[in-house]
N, C-alpha and C positions, 0 to 999 in steps of 0.2 A: 662399052662395046669392045674397045681394044683389049681390055683386060680379059674379057671372056674369050676373045679370039686367041690370045696368047695362052690362056689356060687350055683350050682345046688342042692347040698345036702341040704344046709341051706334053699334054696327057696322051695324045695320039702317038707321039714319038715314044713316050714311056711304055705305053701298052705294046707298041710294035716291037720294041727291043725285048721286052720280057716275054711276050707271046712267041715270037720267033726264036728267041734264045732258049725258052723252055722246050719248044718243039725240037730244036736241034739237040738239046740235052737228052731228050727221050729217044731220039733216033740213034744216039751214041755213035756218031761217025768216028772213024779211026783218028783223024786229026785232033778231035776233041779229047778222046781218051788218052792220046799221047800227051796232050797239053796238061791234063789233070795229073798224070803220072809225073810229068816234069815238075809240077808244082808241089808234088809230094802227097797228093790226096788219093785215098782209095777210090777205085773207079765206081763203086756203088753210090758215091756221093752225087754223081751226075744225075741219077734218077731222082733223088730227093730234091736237088736243085731244080730240075726240070718241072716237076709237079708244082713246087711252090712258085716258080716264075710264072707258069701259066695261070695259076689261081690269082696271083697278084695282078697280072695283066688284065684279067677279067674284072676283078674287084674295082680297080681304079676307073674302069670305063662305066661300070654300072651305076644306076641311081641308088640313092639312100645308103644305108649301112655305113654311116660315118665312122664309127669306131673300127670297123673292119678295114676301112680305107686307111685309117691311121696306122694300123698294124701292117698293111700291105706296103705303104710308103716306107715305114721303118725297115721292114724286111729288105726292100730294094736297096736302101742305103747301106744296110749291113752287108748285103751281097756285093755291091759295087766297091765299097771301101775295103772289104775283105779281098776282093779280086786285085785291087791296086796294091794292097799290102803284100799279098802273096807273090805278085810279080816282082815287087821290089825286093822281097826276101830272097829270091833266087837270082837276083841281079839281071833280070830281063831288061831289054832296051826300054828307054824312057817312054816311048809311045805306048807300050803295053801297061805302064803304070798310069799314064795320064788319061788314056781313053776311058777307062771306067770312071775316073773322077769327072770327066766332062759329062758323061751320061748321068752321073750322080747330080751334077748341077742342073741338068734338065729335069730330073725327077724332083729335085727340091723346088724348082720353079713351078712345076705342076702342082705340088703340094701348096705352095705359097699363094698361087693365083686362083685356087679353087673357089667357087662361089659359096656364099653363106649356106646354101642348101646342102652343100657337101661337107660342111664342117661340123665338128662336135658342138 
């Protein structure tokens, strides 16, 4: 029972981060666009990331589709480790590097704790 509760807590946090982050990306607020430019990315990347984040957030919450869930979790880890590396590459403060890695840990916990019915 504790494992299932931990799974749903980490999965809800994962979904929240990716659904809200994706919605923010699609809204393209000025601070986000400045941040992407600061990291050296073209601004159109924000739309691509926003769509994939929303889709990933939906997939990890939904039932069945275990193979798609594996892809969603992998994409989340690619996104978060890429964010950490990008911030490190431009010498941003350590909190900007560590924050995505902490979220990646939550995503990995969600993946690890998932019930048998959600595994391949």
